[in-house]
C-alpha positions in Angstrom: -0.1 0.0 -0.1 1.6 3.2 -1.1 0.9 6.4 0.8 0.7 9.1 -1.9 -0.4 12.5 -0.6 0.4 16.2 -0.4 1.7 16.7 3.1 3.0 19.6 5.2 5.9 19.6 7.3 3.9 19.1 10.4 2.1 16.1 8.9 2.6 12.9 11.0 4.0 9.7 9.7 1.2 7.5 8.2 -0.1 5.4 11.2 -0.6 2.2 9.0 3.0 2.0 8.2 3.9 1.8 12.0 2.4 -1.7 12.4 3.2 -4.9 10.7 0.9 -5.9 7.8 0.5 -9.4 9.1 -0.9 -10.3 12.4 1.3 -13.4 12.7 4.4 -11.2 12.7 5.1 -11.9 16.4 8.3 -13.7 15.4 9.9 -10.3 14.4 11.0 -7.4 16.5 9.2 -4.6 14.5 10.3 -0.9 15.2 8.1 0.9 17.7 5.7 3.7 16.5 7.9 6.1 18.3 11.0 5.0 16.2 9.0 5.9 13.0 7.8 9.1 14.5 11.3 10.2 15.7 12.9 9.3 12.3 10.1 11.2 10.5 10.6 14.3 12.6 14.3 14.2 12.0 14.4 13.4 8.3 16.4 15.9 6.1 15.0 17.0 2.8 18.2 17.5 0.7 18.5 15.0 -2.0 21.2 14.3 -4.6 22.3 17.5 -6.3 22.2 17.6 -10.1 24.3 19.9 -12.3 24.7 20.6 -16.0 28.2 21.7 -17.1 31.2 21.2 -19.4 34.0 18.8 -18.4 37.4 19.8 -19.9 40.4 17.5 -19.9 43.3 18.7 -22.0 41.8 19.8 -25.3 38.7 17.7 -25.0 35.4 19.1 -23.6 32.2 17.2 -23.0 28.9 18.5 -21.8 26.1 16.8 -19.8 24.1 16.4 -16.6 25.8 15.0 -13.6 24.8 13.9 -10.2 27.1 15.2 -7.3 27.7 12.3 -5.1 29.0 13.2 -1.6 31.8 10.6 -0.5 32.8 12.6 2.6 36.2 13.9 1.6 35.3 14.6 -2.0 32.3 14.7 -4.4 32.1 12.4 -7.4 30.7 13.7 -10.6 28.5 10.8 -11.9 27.4 11.2 -15.6 23.6 11.0 -15.9 23.0 12.2 -19.5 25.2 13.6 -22.3 24.5 16.7 -24.3 27.7 16.5 -26.4 30.4 13.8 -26.3 30.3 11.1 -23.6 31.8 12.2 -20.3 34.1 9.6 -18.5 33.3 8.3 -15.1 35.6 8.6 -12.1 36.1 12.3 -11.9 35.7 14.0 -8.4 36.3 17.4 -6.9 37.3 18.5 -3.4 35.3 21.9 -3.4 32.1 22.1 -5.4 31.9 25.8 -5.0 31.7 28.7 -7.4 31.2 28.1 -11.2 34.5 26.4 -12.0 35.7 23.3 -10.2 39.1 21.6 -10.3 38.3 17.9 -10.9 40.7 15.0 -10.7 41.0 11.2 -11.6 44.0 9.4 -10.5 47.0 11.4 -11.9 44.8 13.4 -14.4 43.4 16.7 -13.7 40.8 18.9 -15.5 38.0 21.6 -14.9 34.3 21.5 -14.7 32.3 24.7 -15.5 28.8 24.7 -14.0 26.1 26.0 -16.4 23.1 25.1 -14.3 22.3 23.8 -10.8 19.0 22.1 -10.0 17.4 22.1 -6.7 18.0 19.0 -4.7 15.2 19.6 -2.2 13.0 16.5 -2.0 9.2 16.4 -1.6 8.1 15.2 1.8 5.6 12.9 0.3 8.5 11.0 -1.5 10.4 10.8 1.7 7.7 8.6 3.4 9.0 5.3 1.8 12.6 6.4 2.4 11.9 6.9 6.1 10.0 3.7 6.3 12.7 1.5 4.7 15.6 3.1 6.7 13.9 2.9 9.9 13.0 -0.8 9.4 16.7 -1.5 8.7 18.2 0.8 11.4 17.6 -1.7 14.2 20.4 -4.0 13.3 24.1 -4.0 14.0 26.7 -4.4 11.2 25.7 -7.3 9.1 29.2 -8.3 8.2 32.4 -7.9 10.2 35.3 -5.9 8.5 37.3 -8.3 6.4 34.6 -10.9 6.2 35.7 -13.7 3.9 35.5 -17.4 3.5 34.9 -20.2 6.1 35.7 -23.8 5.2 33.2 -25.4 7.4 30.4 -23.0 6.6 31.1 -23.4 2.9 30.8 -27.1 3.2 27.5 -26.7 5.0 26.4 -24.3 2.3 26.7 -27.1 -0.3 24.3 -29.3 1.6 21.7 -26.5 2.1 21.4 -24.9 -1.3 17.7 -25.9 -1.4 15.6 -23.2 0.3 13.2 -25.5 2.1 16.1 -27.4 3.6 17.8 -24.1 4.5 14.7 -22.9 6.3 14.3 -26.1 8.2 18.0 -26.0 9.2 17.6 -22.3 10.3 14.6 -23.1 12.5 16.7 -25.9 14.2 19.8 -23.6 14.7 18.0 -20.3 15.6 19.1 -20.5 19.3 22.8 -20.9 18.5 24.2 -17.5 19.2 27.8 -18.5 18.3 26.8 -19.8 15.0 24.9 -16.5 14.2 27.8 -14.5 15.2 30.1 -16.6 13.0 28.0 -15.9 9.8 29.1 -12.2 10.3 32.5 -13.3 9.0 31.3 -15.5 6.2 31.1 -13.6 3.0 32.7 -15.7 0.1 33.9 -14.0 -3.1 32.5 -15.3 -6.4 35.0 -16.9 -8.6 33.2 -15.7 -11.9 30.2 -13.7 -12.9 27.8 -16.7 -12.7 29.1 -18.0 -9.3 26.0 -18.1 -7.0 27.8 -18.9 -3.8 27.9 -15.4 -2.4 24.2 -15.2 -3.0 23.6 -18.6 -1.4 25.7 -17.7 1.7 23.7 -14.5 2.2 20.4 -16.5 1.8 21.4 -19.0 4.4 22.4 -16.2 6.8 19.2 -14.3 6.0 17.1 -17.6 6.8 18.9 -17.8 10.2 18.1 -14.1 10.8 14.5 -14.8 9.8 14.1 -17.7 12.2 15.6 -15.7 15.1 13.2 -12.8 14.4 15.9 -10.4 13.4 13.9 -8.4 11.0 16.4 -5.6 10.4 19.3 -8.0 9.6 17.0 -10.2 7.3 16.1 -7.1 5.4 19.7 -6.1 5.0 20.7 -9.3 3.6 17.6 -9.5 1.5 18.5 -6.2 -0.1 22.1 -7.5 -0.8 20.5 -10.4 -2.7 18.0 -8.3 -4.5 20.7 -6.0 -5.6 23.2 -8.8 -6.4 25.6 -6.6 -4.3 28.4 -9.2 -3.8 32.1 -9.3 -4.8 33.1 -11.3 -7.7 36.2 -11.6 -9.9 34.2 -10.7 -12.9 30.8 -9.3 -14.0 28.6 -9.9 -16.9 25.0 -9.5 -18.0 24.8 -13.3 -18.3 25.9 -13.7 -14.7 23.3 -11.0 -13.6 20.6 -12.9 -15.3 21.4 -16.1 -13.3 21.2 -14.2 -9.9 17.5 -14.0 -9.2 16.3 -11.2 -6.6 14.4 -13.6 -4.5 12.2 -10.6 -3.7 9.1 -12.7 -3.2 10.6 -13.6 0.3 9.6 -10.1 1.4 5.9 -11.2 1.1 6.1 -13.2 4.3 7.8 -10.6 6.5 4.8 -8.4 7.4 6.4 -5.2 6.0 4.5 -3.2 3.4 6.3 -4.4 0.4 5.5 -1.6 -2.0 6.6 1.0 0.4 9.7 -0.9 1.4 10.7 -1.4 -2.4 10.0 2.3 -3.1 12.3 3.2 -0.2 15.0 1.4 -2.0 14.4 3.5 -5.2 14.4 6.9 -3.4 18.0 7.7 -2.2 19.6 10.5 -0.3 23.2 11.7 0.2 25.2 9.6 2.7 23.0 6.5 2.5 24.1 3.3 0.7 20.9 1.2 1.3 19.5 1.2 -2.2 19.0 -0.7 -5.4 20.2 0.3 -9.0 17.1 0.8 -11.2 17.6 -2.4 -13.1 17.7 -4.7 -10.1 14.9 -2.6 -8.5 12.6 -3.2 -11.5 13.5 -6.9 -11.5 12.7 -7.1 -7.8 9.4 -5.5 -8.2 8.5 -7.9 -11.0 9.7 -11.0 -9.1 7.9 -10.0 -6.0 4.7 -9.7 -8.2 4.3 -6.1 -7.4 4.6 -4.4 -10.8 0.8 -3.7 -11.1 0.7 -1.6 -7.9 4.1 0.1 -8.1 3.9 1.2 -11.8 1.4 3.9 -11.2 3.5 5.4 -8.4 6.7 5.3 -10.6 4.6 7.2 -13.3 3.7 9.7 -10.7 7.2 10.3 -9.5 8.5 10.6 -13.0 6.1 13.3 -13.8 5.8 15.1 -10.4 6.8 18.7 -10.6 7.5 18.7 -6.8 9.8 15.7 -6.9 13.6 16.3 -7.1 15.3 15.7 -10.5 17.5 12.7 -9.3 14.3 10.9 -8.1 12.4 11.7 -11.2 15.3 10.2 -13.3 15.4 6.9 -11.3 11.7 6.6 -11.4 11.8 7.0 -15.3 14.6 4.4 -15.5 12.7 2.0 -13.3 9.4 2.5 -15.3 11.3 1.7 -18.4 12.9 -1.4 -17.1 9.5 -2.7 -15.8 8.3 -2.8 -19.3 7.5 -6.5 -20.4 8.4 -5.8 -24.1 12.0 -5.3 -25.2 11.3 -6.0 -28.8 12.9 -2.7 -29.8 14.6 0.1 -27.7 12.9 2.9 -29.6 9.4 1.3 -29.3 9.8 0.7 -25.5 11.2 4.3 -25.0 8.5 5.9 -26.9 5.8 4.8 -24.4 7.8 6.5 -21.5 8.7 9.5 -23.6 5.0 10.3 -23.9 5.0 11.2 -20.3 5.9 14.7 -18.9 9.4 13.8 -17.9 12.1 16.0 -16.3 14.6 17.2 -19.0 17.4 15.2 -17.4 15.3 12.0 -17.6 14.1 12.9 -21.1 17.7 13.3 -22.3 18.9 10.2 -20.6 15.9 8.2 -22.2 16.5 9.7 -25.7 20.1 8.7 -25.4 19.2 5.1 -24.2 16.9 4.7 -27.1 19.5 5.3 -29.8 20.6 2.1 -31.6 23.7 0.5 -30.2 
């Protein structure tokens, strides 16, 4: 159930989202209503800044739209849509002030001239799912210990429990073993190739143990890693990504509002890394069986004049990737281009639709 409304700063957090959606959720520790209220009162409204400008390196100049991604000690210029040329990735600046910035990438240096800055202020209605998702996931300690790697015994166990039903039965039998649960924090095998499913299987077994113990926040963290295919591998390929399903249907038995939770993974803010890329988001929505209910909300966000540009772009991308017909890039794009899109999203989509 998505809560779409025009709200004022004093509007309280929606009451239905403060409670589990399933009465049988007594197995989980669900955040208190006060936790949601506190997070809602403290939520900031600044989103991801978007700028238009010219990047010059040596004698080469390219123009386009960029997201300004705050990494703490520097800001990364992430290309969103090209206007001329194709800007390289990896450029960053220490001080994004004034109209001309010094940028660097490894040993190279260049300059970025700002032509336009777009307001990063987010609409409060769009921050409801972000607040919901981050509050649900804020109750857990760090999921993995620093330097988490392989574990021979757990790896052997994993080979015998690759079937989900067997894994769930095992988790229910072992849910009281605190030492075993703690041990999983250090078990994060690296994939040997793009199609290696061991990292995902290890996270799933860990997630099932969290589920059996009623640790909702840690279960959701692990579920997001699986949905986003956010694991280290020695190589990546589209063939490998296709093999790694999102398993998003597992959310349906948790009692969380699945639509709201998923939308909270689409809407991102500076300084937060709990998110899905728009391709894996769309795949998660589809594999959870939520496309019918979430598509209208994506359409609203993509066209909303009060929604910040970065969120409108991500909503546009997700709407495109949810399409069931990929017979032709131009044909698919035309359906989305008919909407009242933000200029950044329209430029990105026009570029995407060109023959490759």
